C-alpha angles and dihedrals in degrees: 000000000000126000107241115230101220106215093177093059094043092049090052090055092049091047091052091052090050091051091050091049092051093048094044095050095035092234123178103209122179130194122190114208116194121195124183119200131350105286105157095217092050090051091053091050092048092049091051091051091050090051090051090051090052091049092051098042093248115144110235124205116194122204112189114191130187123260092251094059113137129224089250094053092048094047090049088057090049090052088055092049092047089057095046111097091201089065114076099165133030122202121182108195112233148247094056125200114280096254092062121087100229097195092050088054093048092049092050093063113095111257090235092051096044095107092165089057092226098136115102089239093056092042089053092051089059091060094067098028094248095119134146093204133025111228101258103239098040089042090053091050091052089052090051092052091047092050090060094045091243109169114220101183110113093001123131110240127189121196114195106204132042104212120144089235100053119353103051099039090043089057092051094049090052090048090053087060091054096254122145107242135200121185116208129195143162092297096050113124116233097358092186093058092050092048092051089063093060124111086183118028121191116191114198109154108104097237118126115240095358094139111061130184094260088061094057128082117230109265096015125145110242121198115190114202095167121116109191142136121240127218090280092053093250120142112254142155137234092274129080090237101191094050099037093047087065090063107029123085091213131015138174120227129225114250107026099033127078095356098071090043091056089058092045090055090050089056091048092049091051092054090047089050089055091052092048092051103037112019107029095044 
């Protein structure tokens, strides 16, 4: 039976350390959270981020815009937030409505306030390890692996999913730790065979039950990034948790795994952004 990597507990410890840092150094850290429209899932995510801010002692500023907001209107708000010294980090909750150019919005955020690390500049910094901010979800996964003392050097890692938010930066972070990395996607031939080679398997596709027990090597580490709902409407990941947990040495649950760690890394990035803007300059 696998050991469950408890992201909720680990994120609580990280959050507490951030709170202690803010109180010790008397920091005034501000995070602007922008939400466009009334998507229920986005509202849940924004509320969770606000709760994390409260727990850390970060001041959160919410900007709720109507569904019909244009790219120009949103970028004008970002310009205002870029110029506001009270705002150290800017997060625009995604996905955005179809009429908004998401990449234009990402690129408008100041590089030193881009706490999601979505700008091309900050993405590029991840490729050579010279980054200001770790992308939140991959950064949270690296913390989870570290917390369990899992050595990555020389290990074979397979990342299923090639998104700019998770898959690609995850691969680079693993490479920086001297792992051998394969990225899989919808065109990969014999996905099961590739996954079975993995010492560390990261599933980040968004398809319920994609990773089954026959795709997992005995004793592997399985990280489930998926956030889906099954036929019964229950929250689940990309991994068949009951079956895979019988083979894997370590596994992350959904919920309570990678999700809380993503938010904890956002909090850490926001404090780092404050230091970059106020203390180090």
